[in-house]
C-alpha positions as CSV (number, residue, x, y, z in Angstrom):
1,M,85.4,-37.7,196.2
2,R,83.6,-40.0,198.6
3,T,80.0,-40.6,197.6
4,H,78.9,-43.2,200.2
5,P,78.7,-43.2,204.0
6,M,81.8,-44.2,205.9
7,T,81.6,-47.8,207.2
8,R,82.8,-49.0,210.6
9,R,86.0,-50.3,208.9
10,D,86.6,-46.9,207.4
11,L,86.3,-45.2,210.8
12,V,88.7,-47.7,212.4
13,S,91.3,-47.3,209.7
14,A,91.1,-43.5,209.8
15,A,91.5,-43.6,213.6
16,A,94.5,-45.9,213.4
17,A,96.1,-43.6,210.8
18,A,95.5,-40.6,212.9
19,A,97.0,-42.3,216.0
20,L,100.2,-43.3,214.2
21,G,100.5,-39.8,212.8
22,A,100.2,-38.3,216.3
23,L,102.8,-40.7,217.6
24,A,105.3,-39.6,215.1
25,R,104.8,-35.9,215.7
26,P,106.4,-34.2,218.7
27,S,103.9,-32.3,220.9
28,R,103.8,-28.5,220.8
29,A,105.3,-28.6,224.3
30,A,108.1,-30.9,223.2
31,E,108.9,-28.7,220.2
32,N,109.2,-25.6,222.5
33,A,111.3,-27.4,225.1
34,P,114.8,-26.2,225.7
35,A,117.5,-27.9,223.7
36,A,119.3,-30.7,225.5
37,P,123.0,-30.3,226.2
38,W,123.9,-33.1,223.8
39,P,122.4,-34.4,220.5
40,L,120.6,-37.7,221.0
41,Y,121.0,-40.4,218.3
42,A,119.5,-43.9,218.1
43,F,121.2,-47.2,217.6
44,G,120.3,-49.0,214.4
45,N,119.2,-51.9,216.5
46,A,116.1,-49.8,217.3
47,F,114.8,-51.2,214.1
48,G,115.8,-54.8,214.6
49,K,117.0,-56.5,211.4
50,N,115.6,-53.6,209.3
51,E,118.2,-50.9,210.1
52,I,119.2,-50.9,206.4
53,A,116.2,-52.6,204.7
54,T,113.9,-49.7,205.7
55,I,116.6,-47.0,206.1
56,E,114.4,-44.3,204.4
57,E,111.5,-44.9,206.7
58,N,113.8,-45.2,209.7
59,C,115.3,-41.8,208.9
60,R,111.9,-40.2,208.4
61,L,110.8,-41.5,211.8
62,L,113.9,-40.4,213.6
63,K,113.7,-36.9,212.1
64,D,110.0,-36.6,213.0
65,L,110.7,-37.6,216.6
66,G,113.7,-35.2,217.0
67,Y,116.6,-37.6,217.0
68,A,119.9,-36.2,215.6
69,G,121.0,-39.3,213.7
70,I,121.8,-43.0,214.0
71,E,124.5,-45.5,214.5
72,L,124.8,-48.5,212.1
73,H,126.5,-51.8,211.9
74,L,129.4,-52.1,209.6
75,N,128.0,-52.8,206.1
76,P,130.2,-51.2,203.4
77,A,128.0,-52.2,200.6
78,A,124.9,-50.5,202.1
79,L,126.8,-47.4,203.3
80,P,126.2,-45.2,200.2
81,K,122.4,-45.9,200.4
82,A,122.4,-45.1,204.1
83,L,124.3,-41.8,203.7
84,E,122.0,-40.7,200.9
85,A,118.9,-41.3,203.2
86,L,120.5,-39.6,206.2
87,D,121.5,-36.6,204.1
88,R,118.0,-36.3,202.7
89,H,116.6,-36.1,206.2
90,G,119.3,-33.9,207.7
91,L,120.5,-36.6,210.0
92,T,124.1,-37.5,211.1
93,L,125.7,-40.9,211.0
94,Y,127.2,-40.9,214.5
95,G,128.7,-44.4,214.5
96,I,129.6,-47.5,212.5
97,Y,129.9,-50.5,214.8
98,A,132.4,-53.3,214.1
99,T,133.5,-56.3,216.2
100,P,136.8,-57.7,214.9
101,N,139.1,-60.1,216.7
102,V,142.0,-58.2,218.2
103,E,144.5,-60.9,217.3
104,D,143.6,-60.7,213.6
105,A,145.7,-58.4,211.3
106,P,144.0,-55.0,211.1
107,A,141.6,-54.7,208.2
108,D,142.1,-52.3,205.3
109,W,138.9,-50.2,205.6
110,S,140.4,-47.2,204.0
111,G,138.0,-47.4,201.0
112,W,134.7,-47.0,202.8
113,I,136.3,-44.7,205.4
114,Q,137.0,-42.2,202.6
115,T,133.2,-42.0,201.9
116,L,132.9,-40.5,205.4
117,K,135.2,-37.6,204.7
118,G,133.9,-34.5,206.5
119,R,131.5,-36.4,208.7
120,P,131.8,-36.7,212.5
121,T,131.2,-40.5,212.4
122,R,132.8,-42.7,215.1
123,I,134.2,-46.0,213.9
124,E,133.2,-48.0,217.0
125,L,135.5,-50.9,217.7
126,G,134.3,-53.6,220.1
127,L,137.4,-55.7,220.1
128,R,136.8,-59.5,220.7
129,S,139.5,-62.0,221.4
130,K,140.0,-65.8,221.5
131,A,143.5,-65.4,222.9
132,F,143.1,-62.7,225.7
133,K,140.8,-62.5,228.6
134,P,138.6,-59.4,229.0
135,S,140.7,-56.3,229.9
136,D,144.0,-58.2,229.7
137,P,146.7,-55.7,228.9
138,A,148.7,-58.5,227.2
139,G,146.6,-57.7,224.1
140,D,147.3,-54.0,224.1
141,E,150.0,-54.3,221.3
142,K,147.5,-55.9,219.0
143,G,144.7,-53.6,220.0
144,L,146.9,-50.6,219.3
145,A,147.7,-51.9,215.9
146,W,144.0,-51.8,215.1
147,L,143.5,-48.4,216.5
148,K,146.6,-46.8,214.8
149,T,145.8,-48.4,211.4
150,L,142.3,-47.0,211.5
151,S,143.5,-43.7,212.9
152,D,145.9,-43.4,209.9
153,A,143.0,-44.3,207.5
154,C,140.8,-41.6,209.0
155,A,143.7,-39.0,209.2
156,D,142.1,-35.6,209.3
157,A,139.2,-36.6,207.1
158,G,136.6,-36.3,209.9
159,P,135.8,-39.8,211.2
160,L,137.1,-40.8,214.6
161,V,138.1,-44.2,216.1
162,S,136.4,-45.1,219.4
163,V,136.8,-48.2,221.6
164,Y,133.3,-49.6,222.3
165,P,133.1,-51.4,225.7
166,H,131.1,-54.6,225.5
167,A,130.6,-57.2,228.2
168,G,132.6,-60.3,227.4
169,F,134.7,-58.7,224.8
170,W,138.4,-58.0,225.2
171,T,137.5,-54.4,225.5
172,E,134.7,-54.8,228.0
173,R,135.2,-51.7,230.2
174,C,135.4,-48.0,229.5
175,E,138.7,-48.1,231.4
176,D,140.1,-50.4,228.6
177,G,139.3,-47.7,226.0
178,V,140.9,-45.1,228.2
179,R,144.1,-47.1,228.5
180,L,144.3,-47.8,224.8
181,A,143.5,-44.2,223.9
182,Q,146.2,-42.9,226.2
183,A,148.7,-45.4,224.7
184,A,147.8,-44.5,221.1
185,G,148.3,-40.8,221.7
186,R,146.2,-39.9,218.7
187,K,143.7,-37.0,218.8
188,N,141.3,-39.1,216.7
189,V,141.4,-42.2,219.0
190,G,139.1,-42.3,222.0
191,T,136.5,-44.4,223.8
192,H,132.8,-44.7,224.6
193,F,131.1,-45.0,227.9
194,N,128.4,-47.6,227.5
195,L,125.9,-47.6,230.4
196,V,124.4,-51.0,230.0
197,H,127.8,-52.7,229.6
198,W,129.1,-50.8,232.6
199,Q,126.2,-52.3,234.6
200,W,126.7,-55.8,233.2
201,V,130.4,-56.1,233.9
202,K,130.9,-56.7,237.7
203,P,132.0,-55.1,239.8
204,S,130.7,-51.9,238.3
205,P,133.0,-49.0,239.4
206,P,131.4,-45.7,240.6
207,I,130.3,-43.7,237.6
208,P,131.8,-40.3,238.7
209,G,135.3,-41.7,238.7
210,V,134.9,-43.5,235.4
211,L,133.5,-40.5,233.6
212,A,136.2,-38.2,235.1
213,E,139.0,-40.5,234.0
214,A,137.5,-41.0,230.6
215,K,136.6,-37.3,229.9
216,P,139.8,-36.3,228.0
217,H,139.2,-39.3,225.6
218,L,135.4,-39.6,225.7
219,F,133.9,-39.6,222.2
220,A,130.4,-40.9,223.0
221,V,128.1,-41.8,225.8
222,T,125.4,-44.4,225.3
223,I,122.4,-44.9,227.5
224,N,119.1,-46.8,227.9
225,G,116.6,-47.7,230.6
226,L,117.8,-50.4,233.0
227,K,115.2,-52.6,234.5
228,G,115.6,-55.1,237.3
229,P,117.7,-55.6,240.5
230,A,121.0,-53.6,240.3
231,E,123.0,-56.6,241.6
232,G,122.0,-58.6,238.5
233,R,122.1,-58.1,234.8
234,Q,119.5,-55.5,234.2
235,T,117.3,-55.4,231.0
236,I,117.6,-52.8,228.3
237,R,114.5,-50.7,228.2
238,P,113.3,-47.4,226.8
239,L,114.3,-44.3,228.8
240,D,110.9,-44.0,230.5
241,D,111.1,-47.5,232.0
242,S,114.2,-47.5,234.2
243,D,115.1,-48.5,237.7
244,F,118.4,-46.8,237.3
245,D,118.7,-43.1,237.9
246,L,119.2,-41.8,234.3
247,A,118.6,-38.2,235.2
248,G,121.3,-38.4,237.9
249,F,123.7,-40.0,235.4
250,L,123.1,-37.3,232.9
251,A,123.7,-34.6,235.6
252,E,127.0,-36.3,236.3
253,A,128.0,-36.3,232.6
254,R,127.2,-32.6,232.5
255,R,129.2,-32.0,235.7
256,V,132.4,-33.5,234.3
257,G,132.0,-31.4,231.2
258,Y,131.0,-34.0,228.6
259,T,129.9,-32.2,225.4
260,G,129.7,-35.0,222.8
261,P,126.7,-37.0,221.5
262,V,124.6,-39.4,223.5
263,G,123.4,-42.6,221.9
264,L,120.2,-44.6,222.7
265,Q,120.9,-48.3,223.0
266,C,117.8,-50.3,221.9
267,Y,119.1,-53.9,221.7
268,S,116.3,-56.4,222.5
269,V,113.6,-53.8,223.0
270,Q,110.4,-55.5,221.7
271,E,108.0,-52.6,221.2
272,P,107.4,-51.2,217.7
273,P,110.0,-48.5,216.9
274,P,107.5,-45.7,216.7
275,D,106.4,-46.5,220.2
276,H,109.6,-47.0,222.1
277,L,111.5,-44.3,220.2
278,M,108.8,-41.7,221.0
279,R,108.7,-42.8,224.6
280,S,112.5,-42.4,224.9
281,M,112.5,-39.0,223.3
282,T,109.8,-37.8,225.6
283,A,111.7,-39.0,228.6
284,W,114.9,-37.5,227.2
285,R,113.4,-34.1,226.9
286,K,112.1,-34.2,230.4
287,M,115.4,-35.4,231.9
288,T,117.5,-32.9,230.1
289,A,115.2,-29.9,230.5
290,G,116.9,-28.6,233.6
291,L,120.5,-29.4,232.7
């Protein structure tokens, strides 16, 4: 029990703790807001280099803010620890991101894939290449070898295989993922639509057509705020700081009938995670309230 008057330092510390607590708690209005059409999960890069080092704290924050889960970089050794933390907090591992070279022999990932049995995790393949230019169909045979090998390893266990479009990679466009998914002909092979990489790869085709074409194979959509002139390479920002019409994009995703998860890309966002993740969740709830 305190027996001496509070000092100025005590008052400042107490105020800071209260502010952080308020930041991590959704407002009463947010708690009562209508559910969004899709679950929103955060990329592990929201936490910089600490996506695994502070996984317990990360999960607690995501749960407090209302996120449905997380996507992580491929790290088989850390996967059991991550799954335990996610399960404790009732969160979903929505994706595991890997960037192999397409011309390399497909890796045997069957061991750690089996630890995902029964989970809706997407194995996200951003396929690089030293031999093929971006989007070059000449690499399709090797790309399909990767997709089919992983498809076989996943079988009906639950995980899915999804092409991750990334500017400068061999699979840099959503259309590349659609082409490969169609050629694979597997129900557990599909593609992402990644908003920032759609914007970075020029020319950027109209979104309605891309989403409509991808819809039968679309396993995930990832978004973020886009800041700067549209004709250039826009900067990744929280959802409340965007020159791009995110609400219009989400309305189009709803129009084409997309029902999967939506991921929040946070690469290079400099604000502290409690700050930018809270801001994005607040903006998300506002944007999806009328959908």
